[in-house]
N, C-alpha and C positions, 0 to 999 in steps of 0.2 A: 504493500500499500504506499501511497504517497506520504510525504511528511507533513502535508498541509491539511491533515484531518482535524476536524473540530468536533468535540463531544457535544452532542445535542440532548442526550438523555443519560442519566446515571441510575444506579440501582435503586435509590429510593424512588425516583420518578417511574421507573419501569414497574416497580412493585405496586405503586399507587395507580398506575394506568391499568395493570392486570386486575386489581381489585375492583376498579371501576367497570371494566369490561365484564367482569364475572357478575356484578349486580345488574348490568343492562341485559346480559343473556338470561339472568333469572326472572328479571321483570318482563321480558318478552316471551318466556317459556314457563312461567309458573304453573300452568295447567297440565304439563307433561310429566309423566313419572320417570322418563329416561331420555337422556340426550346424548348424542354422539358428538365427540369433539375429534375432527380428522385434521391432524397436524401434517403439513407438508414438510417432509424431511429436509433439514434436520431442525432449524430453528422453530419452524411451526410446531413441531413435536414438543420441544421445550416449553414453548408458550402455552400450548394447549395443557400441558402437565400442570403448568402454573394456575391456569384458569380452572382446571378441574379441582385443584386444592382449594381455591376460593369459593367455588360454587358449592363444594361439599361442606365448607364451613358455614355457609349462610341459608342452605336449603336442604330439602329432602330428595331433591332430584338425584336420580342414579346417573352418574356420568361414566361413559365408556370412552375410551381412546382408541383410535385408529391412526396408523401411520400411513401417509400416502408417500410413495416413492415415485418420483418423475424427474426426467432429465431436463432441468431448467434451461439448458443451452441448445436443445434441439431446434433445428430450423423449421421443422414441420411438426404435426402433432405427434408427440412422443408416446410411447407405451406408459400408461399409469397403472401402477399396481398398489395394492394396500394390504395392510397386515390382517384384516379380517372384514367380512361384510357385516352390516347390522343384522342382527338376529331376530328382529320384529318388523312387522309391516307397518306402513305409515309412520315411519320414524322421523325424528327431528335431528338434523345435522348442522353442525357449525364447521365450516372448513377455515383452518387457522393458518396463517403465514406470518412471517416476520415483516416483510416490506411488500406493499403493492406497487410495483414498478410500472410496467407496461399493462398489466393485467393478463398477460398471455399465460402464465403459470397457473393462475387462479381459474381461468376459462378451461384449461386442460385438466385441472384437478376436479373440477365440478362435473365434468362430462360422465364418468362412469355411474355416479350417483343418480343422475338424471334418468338413467335406465332402470332404476329400482323403484320399489313402491314407497316413495318418500312423501311424507306429510309437508315438510318445510325444510328448506336448505338456507342457511345464513352463512355469512362470511365474516371474518374477523381478522384484522391485521394490527401489528403493533405500530407501524409507520405506513401512512398512506401518502403517497407522492400524488401530486395533483396533475400530472400530465400523462394520462393513460391513452393507450392506442387501441385498447379493446374495451367494449362497453361493460364494464364491471362496476357495480355499486357495492360499497362495503357497508354492511350493517353495523359493525362494531369496530371503530377505529381508534386507536390509543392516541396517536399524535398525527396531525395532518401537517405536511410540509410541502411548500412550494419550491421546487427545485428546477435547475435546468437539465437539458438532456445530458450534458457533460458531467454533471455532478452524480455521485453515487452515494448509497446509503450502506453502511456495514453495521450489522447487528452482531454483538458479541455476547453470548450467553454461556459462559463456562464457568467453572469453580473459582477462578480467580478473579473474573470480572463480568459484570453486567452493565453493558454500556451500548450506546448507539452513536455512530460516527458519521458525519458528513464529510465527503472529500471530493 
């Protein structure tokens, strides 16, 4: 990465954002018994785990995690695989990723679930960039940021550091 990166979110802010997103998910899905959080590997999975912990702390909704594996660099629609299929009909799903950049990854991640008996599909991202090329609306966004095409967002969620950088 370049030396000109600027930290835009730190751990306390990320924790607060995750907590708020969990409350919003609960408020919009209070009437369901079970919800699936499908995290796009790898940071989307970590964020969905964090959201699950918060939803479990504030509600009785059962939360199951699904990991979505997708090649984010593919030039055409990549093969999308996931760790398991929802085990109930008419399920509610929230697809989670770290950054919504162009919207392409989210479109591809949603595709397999549209072929299942779904009641409701929602989307959640930690950082929503404002210049999308694909028509994706985010239901739960942690932080909205207007960037240029040349700028990038890096989300770091490991044991040493929870931060979001702009570079």
